[in-house]
N, CA, C and O of each residue as an XYZ file, in Angstrom:
620
protein
N      -8.623      0.508     -1.479
C      -7.395      0.345     -2.858
C      -8.902     -0.193     -3.644
O      -9.481     -1.170     -3.170
N      -9.559      0.637     -5.059
C     -10.272     -0.341     -5.547
C      -9.269     -0.119     -6.936
O      -8.286      0.596     -7.132
N     -10.220     -1.356     -8.018
C      -9.557     -1.716     -9.174
C     -10.262     -0.693     -9.936
O     -10.829      0.150     -9.241
N     -10.366     -0.561    -11.246
C     -11.119      0.828    -12.078
C     -12.446      0.608    -12.325
O     -12.862      1.661    -12.808
N     -13.455     -0.290    -12.250
C     -14.824     -0.749    -12.147
C     -15.205     -0.868    -12.895
O     -16.433     -0.929    -12.955
N     -14.107     -1.033    -14.429
C     -14.159     -1.431    -15.749
C     -14.876      0.226    -16.645
O     -15.376      0.394    -17.757
N     -14.540      1.314    -15.309
C     -14.791      2.400    -16.292
C     -16.544      2.463    -15.819
O     -17.130      3.526    -16.022
N     -16.944      1.852    -15.494
C     -18.591      2.322    -14.338
C     -18.664      3.713    -13.394
O     -18.620      3.876    -12.175
N     -18.758      4.371    -14.200
C     -19.355      6.035    -13.175
C     -20.553      5.071    -11.707
O     -20.291      4.439    -10.684
N     -20.955      5.197    -11.931
C     -22.225      4.007    -11.180
C     -21.667      4.027    -10.118
O     -21.856      4.801     -9.179
N     -20.310      2.419    -10.288
C     -19.987      2.171     -8.902
C     -19.275      2.982     -8.495
O     -19.251      3.078     -7.268
N     -18.452      3.849     -9.236
C     -17.918      4.796     -8.748
C     -19.070      5.168     -7.823
O     -19.746      4.309     -7.256
N     -19.191      5.967     -7.742
C     -19.915      6.878     -7.011
C     -20.793      5.899     -5.230
O     -21.022      6.225     -4.066
N     -20.974      4.656     -6.110
C     -21.744      4.224     -4.814
C     -20.631      3.928     -3.403
O     -20.885      3.896     -2.199
N     -18.852      3.671     -4.425
C     -18.033      3.687     -3.605
C     -17.417      4.959     -2.974
O     -16.625      4.886     -2.034
N     -17.777      6.023     -3.480
C     -17.365      7.260     -2.936
C     -18.655      7.926     -1.486
O     -18.654      8.586     -0.448
N     -19.854      6.939     -2.665
C     -20.748      7.980     -1.046
C     -20.979      6.311      0.199
O     -21.969      5.826      0.747
N     -19.992      6.057      0.184
C     -20.050      4.908      0.953
C     -18.944      6.065      2.185
O     -18.887      6.175      3.409
N     -18.385      6.585      1.274
C     -17.540      7.368      2.863
C     -15.975      7.061      3.345
O     -15.414      7.178      4.434
N     -15.630      6.715      2.330
C     -14.159      6.065      2.900
C     -13.432      7.703      3.069
O     -13.947      8.759      2.700
N     -12.076      7.512      3.749
C     -11.935      8.789      3.788
C     -10.568      9.024      2.316
O     -10.372      9.933      1.509
N      -9.621      7.149      2.682
C      -9.320      7.238      1.050
C     -10.079      7.045      0.115
O     -11.299      6.878      0.099
N      -8.906      7.084     -1.145
C      -9.557      6.280     -2.729
C      -8.250      5.853     -2.399
O      -7.579      6.003     -1.378
N      -8.017      5.259     -3.532
C      -6.576      4.527     -3.363
C      -6.634      3.169     -4.818
O      -6.734      1.949     -4.686
N      -6.518      4.062     -6.226
C      -6.201      3.090     -6.704
C      -4.678      3.778     -7.926
O      -4.353      4.911     -8.279
N      -4.198      2.566     -8.179
C      -2.023      2.257     -8.622
C      -2.554      2.727     -9.820
O      -3.602      2.248    -10.254
N      -1.978      3.575    -10.382
C      -1.554      4.035    -12.425
C      -0.460      2.612    -12.225
O      -0.681      1.787    -13.111
N       0.535      2.226    -11.352
C       1.119      1.694    -11.605
C       2.344      2.321    -12.658
O       3.060      3.015    -11.936
N       2.760      2.346    -13.785
C       3.386      2.077    -14.833
C       2.892      3.473    -15.363
O       1.984      4.256    -15.083
N       4.345      3.381    -16.630
C       3.321      4.343    -17.865
C       2.946      4.287    -17.855
O       2.170      3.515    -17.292
N       2.859      5.645    -18.983
C       1.497      5.368    -20.428
C       2.526      4.263    -21.511
O       2.001      3.393    -22.207
N       3.741      4.461    -21.480
C       3.816      3.486    -22.631
C       4.193      1.551    -22.157
O       4.447      0.555    -22.836
N       4.036      1.822    -20.619
C       4.300      0.719    -20.830
C       3.030     -0.783    -20.120
O       2.925     -2.001    -19.973
N       2.109      0.999    -19.835
C       1.190     -0.028    -19.428
C       0.390     -1.831    -20.161
O       0.137     -2.851    -19.520
N       0.212     -1.561    -21.629
C       0.131     -2.588    -22.670
C       0.882     -3.757    -22.150
O       0.544     -4.931    -22.308
N       1.568     -3.479    -21.734
C       2.385     -4.695    -21.454
C       2.105     -4.905    -19.853
O       0.944     -5.315    -19.867
N       2.387     -4.871    -18.908
C       2.570     -4.196    -17.762
C       1.759     -4.646    -16.591
O       2.068     -5.130    -15.502
N       0.289     -4.243    -17.324
C      -1.276     -4.024    -16.507
C      -2.022     -5.562    -17.193
O      -1.608     -6.025    -18.256
N      -2.809     -6.020    -16.639
C      -4.227     -6.352    -16.851
C      -4.315     -6.052    -18.518
O      -4.091     -4.920    -18.948
N      -4.610     -7.005    -19.271
C      -5.013     -6.494    -20.588
C      -6.205     -5.568    -20.951
O      -6.353     -4.939    -21.999
N      -7.185     -5.622    -19.661
C      -8.486     -4.800    -19.396
C      -8.475     -3.225    -18.879
O      -9.350     -2.360    -18.874
N      -7.007     -3.243    -18.420
C      -6.506     -1.910    -18.081
C      -6.336     -1.023    -18.640
O      -5.984     -1.291    -19.789
N      -6.451      0.839    -18.270
C      -6.594      1.286    -19.052
C      -5.578      2.410    -18.359
O      -6.034      2.604    -17.232
N      -4.299      3.297    -18.573
C      -4.381      4.237    -18.386
C      -4.409      5.690    -17.838
O      -3.874      6.451    -17.033
N      -5.862      5.543    -19.265
C      -6.193      6.741    -19.692
C      -8.034      6.706    -18.313
O      -8.569      7.619    -17.685
N      -8.273      5.645    -18.394
C      -9.605      5.180    -17.089
C      -9.145      5.013    -16.151
O      -9.906      5.046    -15.184
N      -8.038      4.809    -15.954
C      -7.696      4.422    -14.006
C      -7.283      6.770    -13.908
O      -7.707      7.667    -13.178
N      -6.123      6.707    -15.307
C      -6.410      8.818    -13.903
C      -8.320      9.682    -14.304
O      -8.697     10.742    -13.805
N      -9.262      8.686    -15.425
C     -10.406      8.908    -15.106
C     -11.046      8.536    -14.433
O     -12.232      8.682    -14.731
N     -10.705      7.747    -12.963
C     -11.166      7.142    -12.203
C     -10.933      7.848    -11.021
O     -11.798      8.154    -10.200
N      -9.990      8.046    -10.972
C      -9.218      9.247     -9.970
C     -10.132     11.202    -10.395
O     -10.494     12.103     -9.639
N     -10.147     11.129    -11.157
C     -10.190     12.596    -11.260
C     -11.907     12.604    -11.055
O     -12.355     13.454    -10.285
N     -12.802     11.727    -11.692
C     -14.020     11.517    -11.041
C     -14.380     11.541     -9.361
O     -15.179     12.404     -8.996
N     -13.603     10.279     -7.970
C     -13.954     10.578     -8.093
C     -13.518     11.809     -6.614
O     -13.734     12.013     -5.420
N     -13.050     12.140     -7.375
C     -12.317     14.011     -6.746
C     -13.487     14.873     -6.989
O     -13.715     15.595     -6.018
N     -13.999     14.970     -7.609
C     -15.431     15.600     -8.035
C     -16.345     15.138     -7.377
O     -17.363     15.771     -7.097
N     -16.074     13.796     -6.989
C     -17.758     13.379     -5.953
C     -17.656     14.252     -4.400
O     -18.245     14.695     -3.414
N     -16.785     14.124     -4.903
C     -16.080     14.454     -3.002
C     -15.095     14.631     -2.993
O     -14.222     13.814     -3.284
N     -14.852     16.406     -2.458
C     -13.614     17.114     -2.506
C     -13.368     16.837     -0.771
O     -12.463     17.552     -0.340
N     -13.815     16.209     -0.039
C     -13.402     15.249      0.843
C     -12.129     13.789      0.689
O     -11.301     13.270      1.438
N     -12.327     13.704      0.098
C     -11.763     12.557     -0.252
C     -10.400     12.138     -0.724
O     -10.139     12.199     -1.926
N      -9.344     11.635      0.318
C      -8.094     11.407     -0.112
C      -7.600     11.065     -1.166
O      -7.493      9.852     -0.984
N      -7.043     11.351     -2.591
C      -6.590     10.326     -3.868
C      -5.302     10.340     -2.859
O      -4.965     11.069     -1.926
N      -4.675      9.045     -3.567
C      -4.348      8.027     -3.757
C      -3.545      7.320     -4.607
O      -4.253      6.589     -5.300
N      -2.277      7.200     -4.886
C      -2.079      6.315     -6.559
C      -0.421      5.928     -5.593
O       0.040      6.357     -4.535
N       0.088      4.880     -6.664
C       1.396      4.454     -6.655
C       1.809      4.075     -8.461
O       1.055      3.924     -9.423
N       3.475      4.009     -8.344
C       4.327      3.338     -9.568
C       5.305      2.859     -8.976
O       6.049      3.287     -8.094
N       5.228      1.743     -9.651
C       6.192      0.967    -10.023
C       8.036      0.732    -10.481
O       8.689     -0.308    -10.397
N       8.214      1.268    -10.670
C       9.761      1.733    -11.188
C      10.799      0.446    -11.386
O      10.623     -0.661    -10.878
N      11.807      0.792    -12.149
C      12.738     -0.843    -13.376
C      12.004     -1.482    -14.033
O      12.325     -2.526    -14.601
N      10.953     -0.984    -14.059
C       9.880     -1.876    -16.104
C      10.724     -1.703    -17.249
O      10.579     -2.619    -18.058
N      11.708     -0.674    -17.645
C      11.867     -0.522    -18.433
C      11.588      1.380    -19.005
O      12.167      1.856    -19.981
N      10.618      2.149    -18.136
C      10.721      3.610    -18.148
C      11.685      4.531    -17.542
O      12.485      4.446    -16.610
N      11.259      5.667    -18.587
C      12.655      6.639    -18.316
C      11.647      7.647    -17.632
O      10.429      7.699    -17.467
N      12.840      8.488    -17.287
C      12.760      9.138    -15.397
C      11.082     10.267    -16.524
O       9.979     10.640    -16.124
N      11.850     10.417    -18.072
C      10.591     11.418    -18.078
C      10.063     11.151    -18.244
O       9.062     11.867    -18.279
N       9.983     10.139    -18.490
C       7.754      9.339    -18.379
C       7.528      9.149    -17.005
O       6.389      9.613    -16.953
N       7.861      8.703    -15.517
C       8.130      8.626    -14.342
C       7.685     10.102    -14.242
O       6.838     10.280    -13.367
N       8.024     11.105    -14.871
C       7.708     12.209    -14.138
C       5.937     13.037    -14.913
O       4.993     13.791    -14.677
N       6.469     12.274    -15.752
C       4.889     12.365    -16.920
C       3.868     12.220    -16.111
O       3.407     13.193    -15.515
N       3.446     11.184    -15.994
C       3.249     10.140    -14.928
C       2.457     10.596    -13.094
O       1.345     10.520    -12.571
N       4.089     11.142    -12.618
C       3.284     12.191    -11.928
C       2.304     13.539    -12.264
O       1.272     13.916    -11.710
N       2.930     14.003    -13.201
C       2.085     15.190    -12.853
C       1.169     14.841    -13.478
O       0.455     15.841    -13.553
N       0.239     13.252    -14.513
C      -0.489     13.148    -15.165
C      -1.778     13.002    -13.450
O      -2.834     13.479    -13.036
N      -1.049     12.334    -13.172
C      -2.264     12.001    -11.043
C      -1.834     13.529    -10.947
O      -2.953     14.025    -10.809
N      -0.956     14.596    -10.929
C      -1.194     14.939    -10.064
C      -2.438     16.040     -9.817
O      -3.073     16.483     -8.860
N      -2.386     16.231    -11.479
C      -3.867     17.166    -12.556
C      -5.071     16.451    -12.954
O      -5.893     16.787    -13.807
N      -5.051     15.037    -11.946
C      -6.360     14.347    -11.601
C      -6.995     14.742    -10.515
O      -8.203     14.704    -10.278
N      -5.409     15.433     -9.338
C      -5.695     15.210     -8.345
C      -5.406     14.572     -7.519
O      -5.230     15.003     -6.380
N      -5.296     13.546     -7.806
C      -3.717     12.410     -6.397
C      -3.113     14.271     -5.375
O      -2.743     15.398     -5.702
N      -3.219     13.951     -4.853
C      -2.713     14.027     -3.313
C      -1.594     13.177     -2.719
O      -0.630     13.751     -2.213
N      -1.653     12.017     -2.744
C      -0.844     10.654     -2.315
C      -0.271     10.548     -3.270
O      -0.527     10.874     -4.429
N       1.161      9.721     -2.466
C       1.575      8.597     -4.619
C       2.803      8.203     -3.541
O       3.384      8.813     -2.644
N       2.868      7.059     -4.029
C       4.186      6.007     -3.428
C       4.317      5.741     -5.015
O       3.561      5.782     -5.985
N       5.997      5.378     -4.709
C       6.815      5.420     -5.822
C       7.283      3.910     -5.229
O       7.229      3.951     -4.000
N       7.623      2.895     -5.604
C       8.822      1.486     -5.726
C       9.453      0.918     -6.313
O       9.269      0.858     -7.529
N      10.547      0.204     -5.656
C      11.426     -0.696     -6.977
C      10.144     -2.048     -7.696
O       9.674     -2.895     -6.935
N       9.877     -2.016     -8.758
C       9.461     -3.965     -9.033
C      10.974     -4.640     -8.502
O      12.190     -4.508     -8.371
N       9.955     -5.336     -8.357
C       9.814     -6.876     -7.879
C       9.378     -8.192     -7.942
O       8.609     -8.720     -7.139
N      10.128     -8.956     -9.377
C       9.919    -10.102    -10.688
C       9.326    -10.870     -9.149
O       9.955    -11.175     -8.136
N       7.497    -11.050     -9.574
C       7.427    -12.136     -8.602
C       6.878    -13.434     -8.465
O       6.322    -14.138     -7.622
N       7.431    -13.476    -10.157
C       7.627    -15.544    -10.624
C       8.304    -15.207    -12.031
O       7.723    -14.549    -12.894
N       9.794    -15.807    -12.195
C      10.150    -16.313    -13.232
C       9.361    -15.873    -14.232
O      10.051    -15.432    -15.151
N       7.722    -15.781    -14.522
C       6.594    -15.930    -16.109
C       6.481    -15.232    -15.998
O       5.570    -14.886    -16.749
N       7.094    -13.811    -14.978
C       5.965    -12.046    -14.796
C       7.058    -11.741    -15.791
O       7.929    -12.366    -16.395
N       6.514    -10.192    -15.668
C       6.975     -9.381    -16.711
C       8.579     -9.077    -16.120
O       8.715     -9.110    -14.897
N       9.768     -8.787    -16.959
C      11.716     -9.232    -15.818
C      11.451     -7.455    -15.101
O      10.653     -6.523    -15.202
N      12.393     -7.726    -14.557
C      13.079     -6.509    -13.885
C      13.864     -5.949    -14.867
O      14.800     -6.663    -15.228
N      13.727     -4.626    -15.528
C      15.003     -3.837    -16.695
C      15.840     -2.813    -16.009
O      16.569     -2.324    -16.872
N      16.077     -2.242    -14.801
C      17.159     -1.914    -13.913
C      16.221     -1.742    -12.201
O      15.066     -1.832    -11.786
N      17.145     -1.545    -11.842
C      16.733     -1.550    -10.006
C      17.442      0.457    -10.139
O      18.440      0.951    -10.664
N      16.208      1.057     -9.315
C      16.705      2.361     -9.235
C      17.916      2.711     -8.003
O      18.388      1.808     -7.313
N      18.241      3.862     -7.886
C      19.454      3.987     -6.962
C      19.090      4.858     -5.841
O      17.999      5.370     -6.093
N      19.564      5.251     -4.672
C      18.362      5.629     -3.109
C      19.102      7.091     -4.379
O      19.282      6.451     -5.415
N      19.353      7.948     -4.546
C      19.202      8.610     -5.135
C      18.531      9.392     -6.439
O      18.761     10.567     -6.724
N      17.828      8.672     -7.026
C      16.764      7.872     -8.387
C      15.483      8.471     -7.335
O      14.534      9.181     -7.668
N      15.773      7.991     -6.126
C      14.460      7.958     -5.736
C      13.971      8.945     -4.897
O      12.784      9.183     -4.672
N      15.352      9.744     -4.257
C      15.165     10.971     -3.649
C      14.947     12.044     -4.738
O      14.149     12.896     -4.344
N      15.497     12.307     -6.219
C      15.009     12.751     -7.171
C      13.390     12.922     -7.255
O      12.755     13.976     -7.216
N      12.803     11.326     -7.408
C      11.063     11.354     -8.016
C      10.454     11.528     -6.512
O       9.233     11.470     -6.372
N      11.112     11.693     -5.643
C      10.403     11.662     -4.223
C      10.243     13.547     -4.500
O       9.162     14.077     -4.760
N      11.651     14.359     -4.361
C      11.226     16.240     -4.103
C      11.088     15.860     -5.894
O      12.149     15.255     -6.055
N      10.650     15.871     -6.770
C      10.374     16.250     -8.412
C       8.375     16.121     -8.057
O       7.534     16.801     -8.646
N       8.043     14.952     -6.848
C       6.518     14.554     -6.537
C       5.689     15.854     -5.927
O       4.542     16.290     -6.033
N       6.653     16.156     -5.374
C       6.677     17.398     -4.387
C       6.668     18.807     -4.383
O       6.248     19.688     -3.633
N       7.522     18.711     -5.923
C       7.447     20.049     -6.289
C       6.049     20.111     -7.119
O       5.417     21.152     -7.305
N       5.757     19.115     -7.481
C       4.771     19.147     -8.398
C       3.344     19.658     -7.792
O       2.558     20.274     -8.512
N       2.995     19.308     -6.146
C       2.340     19.515     -4.971
C       1.820     18.470     -4.432
O       1.125     18.746     -3.454
N       1.927     16.683     -4.850
C       1.740     16.124     -3.641
C       1.784     16.533     -2.268
O       2.895     16.771     -1.794
N       0.742     16.659     -1.532
C       0.877     16.917     -0.103
C       1.764     15.227      0.690
O       2.492     15.458      1.656
N       1.696     14.392      0.440
C       2.294     12.844      0.743
C       2.739     11.840     -0.376
O       2.161     11.366     -1.354
N       4.011     11.703      0.161
C       5.270     10.921     -1.633
C       5.693     10.264     -0.087
O       5.766     10.700      1.062
N       5.952      8.784     -0.863
C       7.211      7.528     -0.428
C       7.924      7.359     -1.290
O       7.417      7.097     -2.381
N       8.649      7.395     -1.234
C       9.075      7.083     -2.392
C      11.015      6.143     -2.844
O      11.971      6.897     -3.029
N      11.179      4.913     -2.919
C      12.060      3.668     -2.528
C      12.087      2.398     -2.376
O      11.124      1.924     -1.773
N      12.684      1.870     -2.642
C      13.163      0.496     -2.832
C      12.642      0.019     -2.047
O      12.894     -1.156     -2.314
N      11.842     -0.008     -0.899
C      11.007     -1.363      0.499
C       9.919     -0.547     -0.257
O       9.125     -1.485     -0.331
N       9.248      0.503     -0.894
C       7.923      1.834     -0.607
C       6.979      0.495     -1.336
O       7.247      0.336     -2.527
N       6.186     -0.228     -0.906
C       5.022     -0.364     -0.983
C       3.625      0.270     -1.476
O       3.238      1.258     -0.851
N       2.826     -0.209     -2.547
C       1.587      0.600     -2.494
C       0.736      1.396     -0.584
O       0.411      2.494     -0.132
N       0.746      0.644     -0.350
C      -0.111      0.846      1.180
C       1.507      1.088      2.270
O       1.432      1.045      3.498
N       2.861      1.332      1.521
C       3.322      2.105      3.041
C       2.998      3.553      3.409
O       2.536      4.582      2.915
N       3.691      2.876      4.998
C       3.719      4.061      6.003
C       1.705      4.749      5.515
O       1.425      5.912      5.805
N       0.913      4.078      5.007
C      -0.387      4.364      4.184
C      -1.119      5.314      6.159
O      -1.600      6.407      6.459
N      -0.797      4.171      6.834
C      -1.586      5.866      8.478
C      -0.717      6.878      8.558
O      -0.978      7.826      9.299
N       0.712      6.840      7.651
C       0.454      8.207      7.456
C      -0.115      9.798      6.764
O       0.236     10.974      6.857
N      -1.410      8.856      5.892
C      -1.405     10.134      4.916
C      -2.960     10.533      5.676
O      -3.951     11.077      5.189
N      -2.795     10.208      6.541
C      -3.895     11.097      8.091
C      -2.782     12.293      8.588
O      -2.959     13.491      8.371
N      -1.822     11.831      9.166
C      -1.191     12.644      9.864
C      -1.401     14.390      8.983
O      -1.726     15.531      9.314
N      -0.874     13.477      7.423
C      -0.574     15.387      6.054
C      -1.947     15.723      6.068
O      -1.979     16.440      5.069
N      -3.747     15.696      6.746
C      -4.612     15.859      5.779
C      -4.936     16.234      7.647
O      -4.364     17.271      7.982
N      -5.308     15.913      8.186
C      -5.936     16.590      9.949
C      -7.202     16.358      9.901
O      -7.840     15.520     10.540
N      -7.693     17.375      8.865
C      -9.620     17.873      8.350
C      -9.753     16.437      8.174
O      -9.581     16.075      9.338
N      -9.871     15.774      7.757
C     -10.279     14.562      6.288
C     -10.505     13.576      7.277
O     -10.282     12.435      6.872
N     -11.121     13.731      9.208
C     -11.478     12.146      8.840
C     -12.172     12.540     10.497
O     -12.783     11.680     11.131
C-alpha cells in the first residue's frame, strides 16, 4: 500500500523496480467527494495516474485499490469510479462501509445494505475485476492473501 507519492514518477519507478507482487493505492471515494474526504494534497486523477503508470512499468504487478461507501456518493458515481479504476488497469478492488472514526471526522451519510454491496460486487466483476470484496466489514486489506490465489502465476 503506497501513497500517491506526490505524483513523483521516479519514486514510483523505484517502488515498482523493488519487485512487489501487489501494488495497492486506494482511490477511497468518488471524484466529486475527493476534495472533501481525502487529504487536501490528494487528487482523484493523480491516484488513477499512479495506478495506470505502475501497470505500465510492470505487467506482472497486481494492481489493487479500495473504495469506501456511505460518504454521500451515488451508486452511479461508484460505478464510474469502478470503471475508472478498471480503465487504469486495476485488477483487485475492495468496497467497504465508511465508519466515522472520530466526532470531528467526515460524517457518515448512509449505511449500505447487503443487497447494495452485492450489486456493487457484481458490477465490479462485470467490468473484469479478477478480485472483488464488497461488504459492510470489508477494509482495504480484507482477504489480501486471497489475491494471490486469483493470480497464481504472478508469485
